[in-house]
N, C-alpha and C positions, 0 to 999 in steps of 0.2 A: 099187667104191665110189670116188667121187671125193673129192678134198680138200674141195670145197665142201659136200658132204652131211655129211662127218665134222665139219666146223667148225660147221655148222648144228645138229647134234645136240649137240655139245659146248657151244654157246652156251645151249641149252635146259637142259642139265644144270647148267651154272654158274648160270643164272638161278634154277633151282629150289633149289639149295644156298644161294644168297644170300638168297632169300626165307625159307627155313627158318631161317637164321642170324639174320636180322633179326626174324623172328617170335618165336624163342625168347628173344632178349635183350630184345626189346620187351616181352614178357610179364613177364620178370623185373623189368624196370625199372618196369612198371606196378604189379606187386605190391609192390615196395619203396616206391613213392610212396604207395600206399594205406596201407601199414603206418605210414609216417611221419606221414601225416595223422591216422590213428587215435590214435597216441601223442600228437600235439600236442593233439587234441581232449580226450583223457583228462586230459592235464596241465592244460589250460585249465579243465576242469570241476573238477578238484581245487583249483585256485587260486581258485575261486569264480566262474568264468565271465568273468574280466577279459579285455578285449580289448586288443591292443597299442595303443599311443598313436596310431600313424598311422591305424589302422582307426577308432578312436574319433573322431579329428578329422574323418575323412571322413564318418562317420555324422552327426556334429553339423552339419557343413557342409550335408549333404543335407537334414537336418531344417530348418535355417534357410531353405534355398531353398524348401522346400515351404511353410513358414509364410509366407514373403514372397509366394508366389504366391496363397495363400489370402487374405491381407490385400488384395492387389491386386484379386482377384476380388470381394471383399466391397465394396470402395470402388466398383468399377465397377457392381455390383448396386445399391448405394444411390443412386449418381448416376442410374442409369436410372429408379429408382423416383421420384426427385425430379423428373425431367423429365416423367414421366407425370402427376404431380400438378399440374404447372403447366399 
């Protein structure tokens, strides 16, 4: 057996161990993140569903943007109707 074939086998063994290590701790991390989200959701529901200020601001901004687009589309539609009547 040459040094090259031993090194090749050793690299595969190390790669498998590294993948297992990453997989195990990745799973643990994912479970911890899921648990934290569940706790935060439960706490938010207990508080009456209040959203953080930043999220509420973002939501309001998005609603304003949608309303602005609707108003613009309505003006455009009315303008088109007026042009057809002429």
